[in-house]
N, C-alpha and C positions, 0 to 999 in steps of 0.2 A: 749464298747457295750452299746447300748441304751436300756432303759427300755420300756416295752410295756405300752402304754397309756390305761387307763381304758375306756371302752365304756360307754357312758352315754345314758341311755334309759329312755324316759319319760314314766312314768307309767299311766298317764291319757289318753294316746292315743295309747295304745298297740294294740287294735283291729281295729283301724282306719287306713285308707289309707291316705297318705299325700295328700294335696289338689292339688298338681301339678304332677299328674301321667300320664298326656296325653303325647303321643308321638308327635313328630314334624308333624304338618299338620293334626292331628286328633283332633276332638272335644272331650272335656272332657266328661266322662260318667255322667249320670243324677245325681247320688248321690254325685259325686265330685263337680258338678256345684251347687247343693243344699248346700253343705258344704261351698263352697266359698261365696255364697250369704249370708248365715247365719253369717259367720265370718266377712264379710264386714259390716254387721249390728250390729256387736259386741254382738251377742247372746252368751249365756254361752255354754260350751262344753256339758253339760248335756241336754240342750234344743236341741242342734244339734243332739245328739245321739237319742233323742226321736223323732224328726222330721224324721230322716232317718229311724228309726224303723217303723213308721207309713206309710211312703212311700213304704217301702218293703212289709208291710202287704197288702197295697192296690194293689200292683203289683201282689203278689202271690194270692190274692183273685180272681183276674181276669186272672188266669192261665198264668202268666208271660208275659202279654202284656205290651208294653211300654205305659206310660201315655199319650204320644202325640197322640196315636191311639184312646184314649177314650174321652168321653164327659160327659155331664150331666147325662144320664141314668146310666152309670157305677158308677159315684160318688154317685148317689141316692141309687143304689143297695147296695153299700158298707156301706153307712151310715145308711140305714134302717136295715140291718142285724147285724150290729156291736153291738148294745146294747144287742140283743138276744144272740149272741155268748159269749159276756163278762159275762152276767148274768149266763149262763149255766156253763161256766168254773169256776166261783166263787162258785157255789152251789154244784159241784160234787167233789168227792174225787180225790186226786192227781194221783193214779195209773190209774183210769178210764179216767181222763183228758188226761194223756199222751197217753193212748190207742186211744182216739178220735183224738188227734192231729196227731198221726202217721197214723191213718186210713185216715184222711182227706188229708194229704200230699201225701199219696200213690195214691189217686184218681186223683190228679192233674197230 
């Protein structure tokens, strides 16, 4: 009788998708392409996570539109409001901050 082999799980990429999740004939998703590009340039995993986080924030800021559909006005709008949003979130209490985030996401 053979013994079961232990499963090895990498703890540094638990919440990440593998870079090659595309099906045959399908183009990889935006974040997967971003991860591949960053890995090809030997960026650190933490930098990769941060870049993906900010791309997601940009997409959700514009109500889940694909970045290919957006141009300079959308980028300027995001970058203009970003410092104000970050400053407000730092200055308010945690329960009220969570309320505002929940309320904002509900409006999207």
